[in-house]
Residue, then its C-alpha position, 0 to 999 in steps of 0.5 A: x648558527x648552532x642554536x638554529x640548527x639545534x632548534x631545527x633538529x629538535x623540531x624535526x625530532x618532534x615531527x618524527x615523534x608525532x608522525x610515529x605516534x599518529x596511527x591510521x584508524x582501523x575504520x572511518x569516522x561516523x559520518x564517512x561510513x554512515x549509510x542510508x536505511x534501505x527498504x526492499x521488496x520481499x525479495x530482499x534485493x529490489x529497493x523501494x527507497x532509502x532514508x538518511x545518508x544516501x551512500x551505497x558502497x561498491x568495490x573497486x572492480x564494480x567501478x569501470x576503469x573510465x569512471x575511475x580515471x575520470x575522477x583521477x583526471x579531475x582531482x589528482x592526475x599524479x595519483x598513481x605516482x605521487x607520495x600521497x600528499x601535496x607539499x605545496x598544499x600542506x605549506x599553503x595550509x600551514x601559512x594560512x593557519x599562521x596568518x589567520x587565513x582560511x585552512x585549505x589546500x590543493x589536496x591529493x586524493x589520498x589527503x582528501x580521503x585522510x581528511x574526510x574518511x578518518x578525521x573529524x572536520x575541525x579546522x586546526x593545525x594539528x588536524x592538518x599535520x595528522x592529515x599529512x601523516x595519515x596520508x603518508x601511511x595510508x598506502x602501507x596501511x591499505x596495501x595499494x593505491x586501488x584501495x585508497x581510490x575505492x574508499x575515496x569514491x565511496x566517501x566523497x559527496x556529489x550533491x543531490x544527497x548522494x554520497x559515493x559514486x554508486x549513489x551519485x550514479x543512481x541520482x544523476x543517471x538512474x543506473x548502476x555505476x557499472x553501466x556508466x558511460x565515459x561521458x557520464x563518469x566525466x560529468x560526475x567527476x567534474x561535479x566533485x569540485x563543487x557538489x551541490x552547485x555544479x549540476x547541469x540541471x541547476x537553475x543557476x546559469x553561471x553554475x551550469x556554465x562552470x560545470x560545462x567548463x569543468x566537464x571539458x577539463x576532465x575529458x581533456x585530462x582523460x585524453x591526455x592520460x590515454x584513457x579517452x580516444x580523440x574520436x570519443x573526446x570529439x563526440x563527448x565534448x559536444x555536450x554534457x550527457x543528459x541527467x535526471x531532473x533534480x529530485x528525480x523519482x522521490x523516495x516517497x513518490x507513488x506507493x513508496x511512501x505508503x509502504x515505507x511509512x507503514x514499515x516504520x510505524x510497525x517497527x516502532x509500535x510492534x517491535x520497539x525499533x524507532x525510526x531514528x534507530x533505523x536511519x542512524x544504524x542504516x538498517x536494511x528492512x526487507x518488507x513483505x511487498x511483492x513488486x509484481x503484485x504492487x504493479x497489478x494492484x495499481x493497474x487494477x485500481x486505476x485502469x480496470x474500470x472505465x470512469x474510475x480515476x482515483x486522482x480525479x475522484x479524490x477531488x470529489x472526496x472519493x477514496x479507493x483502497x486495496x490490500x492483499x494479505x497472504x492467508x498463510x502468514x499475514x504478510x501484506x503482499x500488495x496495497x493501493x494506499x492512494x494515488x500518490x503519497x506525495x499528493x495524498x499522504x492519508x493511507x486508505x488501507x490502514x488509516x482509512x475506514x468506512x462503514x462495512x455494510x454487508x461485508x460484516x455478514x460473514x462474521x455473523x454467519x461464522x458466529x452462528x456456525x461456531x454456536x453449533x448451527x448448520x448452514x441449513x438453518x432457515x431465517x426470515x427473508x421477507x422485506x419489511x418485517x420487525x424483530x424483538x430482542x430475541x429475533x422473533x418476528x413481531x408486528x411493526x410498532x411493537x414496543x422495543x421492536x426494531x423498525x421494519x427491515x428491508x431487503x434489496x431483493x425479493x424472494x421466498x419468505x424463508x431461506x437457508x443461510x447459504x441463500x441468505x449469504x448469496x443474496x445478502x439478506x438483511x432480514x435474515x442476518x439481523x435475525x441471525x445476529x439477534x438469535x446468536x447474540x450481537x455481543x458474540x458477533x462483536x467478539x468474533x469480529x475482534x477475534x479475527x482482528x477487527x479493532x475493538x474501538x470499531x466494534x465495541x460501540x455497536x456490540x449491543x446493536x443489531x445493526x452490527x450485522x449490517x455493518x453500521x460500524x466502520x472498518x479498515x481494509x487491512x482488517x477486512x483482508x486479514x479477517x477473511x484470511x481466517x476463513x481461508x486458512x482454516x481458522x488461524x488469525x495472523x496479524x497483518x504486517x509489512x516487515x519480513x526481516x530487519x538486517x544490519x547495515x552491512x547486510x551480514x545478519x539479522x538485526x532483531x528477531x521479529x514477532x507478530x501475533x498469531x491466534x490459533x483456533x479462532x474457528x474450527x476447520x469445519x466452520x471455515x469450510x462451511x463459511x467459505x462454501x456459503x461465500x462462494x455462492x456470492x460470486x456465482x450466478x444469483x449472487x451479488x458479486x458475479x463480476x468478481x468471478x474467475x474463469x479458472x478457479x473458485x472465489x469466496x467473498x462478500x460485497x458490502x454497500x452501505x445506505x445511500x451508497x456512501x461506501x462499497x466493498x468487495x472482500x474475497x480470497x482464493x485457494x491459490x494464490x493464497x491471498x485475501x484481498x479487500x477493495x473499498x471505495x468510499x466518500x469522505x463527505x458521506x455522499x452517494x458514490x456516483x460515476x457517470x456511465x456507471x450510476x450509483x456505485x455498489x460493491x458488485x459494480x466497482x470493488x468486485x471488478x477491481x478485485x477481479x482484475x487484480x486477482x486475475x493478474x496475480x493468479x497467472x502462472x499459478x495452478x488453480x486449486x479448489x476449496x475444501x468441500x463443506x461439511x454442513x456441520x451443526x444442527x439445523x434451526x428453523x428461524x424463518x417462517x414460511x407464512x406471514x406473521x399477522x400484525x396486531x390488527x389484521x386478519x387473514x381476510x385483510x391480507x387477501x385483500x391488501x393492496x401492495x405498493x405497486x410503485x415499488x419495483x419489488x412488487x412488479x410481479x404481484x398479481x394485484x399490480x399486474x394491471x397497474x403496470x404502466x404501458x411501456x413507452x413507444x418513443x425510440x431512445x437514442x442508441x444504447x440509452x434508456x431512461x424509462x420514458x422511451x423505447x430502447x433500440x438496444x440494451x438500455x443503460x439503467x438510470x436511477x429511476x425506480x420506474x425503469x424496472x417496471x418498463x424493462x423488467x428483464x434488464x440485469x439491474x431489475x433482476x431480484x438478485x442484483x444489488x443495484x436496487x436501492x431502498x435507502x430512502x425508506x423514512x422508517x429507517x432510524x439513524x444508527x448514530x442517534x439511537x441507543x436501543x439494543x435493537x438499533x440497526x441500519x439497512x445494509x446492501x449487498 
């Protein structure tokens, strides 16, 4: 008897010592406190998405009373009156451990918190006693039952990768916990017992049935505790509240995937912060994306041009991309990377590239002006001329000369650089590149951020002036931003700030490349002036013009209309925006009702729709006026250069090709112009073989312009004319001559 008493007292003493020596940790374990990495729009408040453990801690006061009592009704109805642990539960757990059974227990909320928040998950007797001791001490440690309940509600798992009541509220109902109704709170409380299984959207009928039963149990408990009226019980017990589908709005759905993946890539590549580090530390990443501009970009690409549906076009290997860069700091404020990241993870803005076409010409112009030449400099504008390596016009077939270069317009034999930019003169810009040095043009392109791997292979080819090189939309937007801001290159980037998981301070200072004085301000003012003419009447991108403020930009359409561009900027808002449309399979872009697509047809209209939307509410500003700096050069000739065999008399009697619409006004073609058709066309249509009863829709038929010369398509400055079938055009990918070129279109 005495020995038994001594043993009991000894055991009690040991337990007392163990109790005294078991501290309550100052913080929770790693798993219980782990939170998701959160990506925000540029305001630092609006979320884009989360990666990792989906937990968002909230304070006790942010959780409605009816939600708190729903959880108490489900898990521990004596929470506010018990000591913090269940003797029955502890006894059963000890017995099961001694007999080899499963460690378990009807734990109180306090015990569950001690187990899940403070302790590691091993199933041992010592751990069970630690759980009991911590449970007994928790209220003294934390100061109140309310604090225990707050930590508990931020710790428990609800299924759907949601830890804590706030994350669960977003996953199941798409709302903040503060806005949960009593029945919604009751359903979440019901799920706690078997998270991942209890879910009204489960495809397991038995699980749904048990969820319903548990939900009614919670409602009944709330009523019995005086926290739910009989009337509300009767109303809510009719059915469970409607929840979002499992998966809901996926983190990477729509444009989110493009934004988040780009931010992760930049942090890894440029800042040395790995994806694992971002997620493991639950970092808060504030991006540069503007939510309203993102919406405007999506609307512009998908809705502004009838017949342009990115989802349908993707099936035809046609891609569209838009990116908008702040010209003052390189922050990317909006993108359209594709119709949906989950359906097309390929990013059309950063990964996508296509031949630049005439959108490369501003870099040629800037190189010439930087070289000290004036906008008044004249260049060749005749279609079909050949140049030697120094940019002099030579007879076709001269050894070492370029094959004849064609323009998509007619006009004077010589024009200045302003007009050459407005009309996108191929001959003028090839000659200018040769005069200033193609390697210098390549250097300019690289200085404004064009990747060297896209430029270096063409640094000795005159075709670089016509954009035979591929280019990425993000590089074009950032490159044109240099003209807009007076000559400084800012590395385009999508991350503004990285903060610690508690959002208390900066995690690491970020650094992005800045290259000052790429051009003088005078050069950028003159380039901008020339680019403004592109969107004015007579230019190739009148569709991009805004009614209340000037626009500077450039179209680009490659041979056979495989890729098209419009890149442009405004003084306010200070944005440089690139829009591209290209075919992965190198096939001609064609859309019923629009015909073959050029830069001035679709990209310019998308650009207009986007910029008009984001400019609303901003004050229109004018660009700085041109300075017309530099010296005027005369490279263009006002009289034709004879070929080796012709004489002036030959030129007088030469018969032009009257099948070419560009020669429709030539005196020698006047009498050969076919008689216009007399058979009426269906309303609104015309194909060159019938008489339109109203404005005809232009077909892809060169004779159309002979019959209807006043149609907009047939005016000399419109960039729908196609000369891409010229058999004399060499394939730029198969030539190594420094004079290799490929025709470009506006």
